[in-house]
Residue, then its C-alpha position, 0 to 999 in steps of 0.5 A: x499500500x505504501x508504494x501505491x500511495x507513493x506513486x499516487x502522490x508522485x503522480x499528483x505532484x507532476x500533474x500539478x507541476x505541468x498544469x501550473x508551470x510553463x517551460x520557462x518556469x521549470x528548471x529542466x527546460x532545454x531548447x536543444x538537448x545537446x549532450x543527449x543528441x551527441x551521445x545518440x549520434x555517436x551510436x550510429x543508430x539506423x532511423x528505424x531504431x526503437x528509442x524510448x525517452x523516459x520521463x520525457x514529459x514535454x522535453x524537446x528531445x522527441x522534436x529533434x529525433x523526429x526532425x532527424x528522421x527516426x521513425x520509432x520513438x516512444x515517450x514515457x512520463x508519469x504526467x498525462x498533462x506533460x504528454x498532453x502539452x508535448x502533443x499540442x506542441x508537436x501538432x500532427x507530428x505527435x501521431x508519429x510518437x508512441x505516448x505512454x503515461x506510466x510511473x517508470x517503475x510500473x512500466x511493462x514494456x511489450x517490446x525491446x528498445x535499441x536506446x533507452x534515454x533518461x535525463x533526470x528521471x532516475x535520480x527521483x527514485x531515492x528508495x533502493x527498491x525503486x532504483x532496483x525495479x528501474x534497473x530490472x526493467x532496463x535489463x529486461x528490455x534494452x538490447x542496445x544503449x542506455x543514456x542516463x543523466x542525473x544530478x551529480x555530487x555537485x548538483x542540487x539535492x532537490x528538484x521541483x520540491x522533491x528529494x533526489x539522489x545524487x550520483x557519481x560515475x561509479x555509483x551510477x555504473x554500479x546500478x547497471x554494470x552486470x548487463x551493461x558496459x560503460x562507454x563514456x561519462x561526463x559532467x556538465x552545467x545546465x543553465x536553467x531558464x532562471x539563470x541558476x546552474x545545475x551540475x549534471x552527470x551524463x553516462x552512456x552504456x552498451x549492452x554486454x554482448x553475452x547478455x542478450 
């Protein structure tokens, strides 16, 4: 029951955020997700690659992926309001995207993915069992690459009023190392729409060939 109550209160929180705040009023807004796109380009994926953006909300990665010709893009978010907003922004292009409203720890994928992308969702899973559930879902459905970005040790300890878990490169790798090998990690300062700085850790991983 506790876990269900937690999911419901988290969902309510995000529904409210996306109902009340515009992109220029939330810290995570990025016009161009530069680092994510650079990582994605480095994988040389075909345009038919199955890509999921986890916690994508109304972020603009999906816009760039569609513009670059990717034809199998899924966006998952806990907030229906966030997805509604993204669909409105994309207009007719929204029909090219698969939209999933779900808490990521309750996500039951019916397909595998060549690329799983997550900028700033994983670090909200502060309980050990939540992070383990997330890692289990990733291991069950990701056959190719994994990009995960969290607040670094030099980043904030909260976001949108919620506690987050900061990660080092080693700690993040520990979550996935049995099935994935680390390719590259970097930290970068994200300038928020209100000119504050948040330090992010970005890591990309590749499925170990003997695992799938």
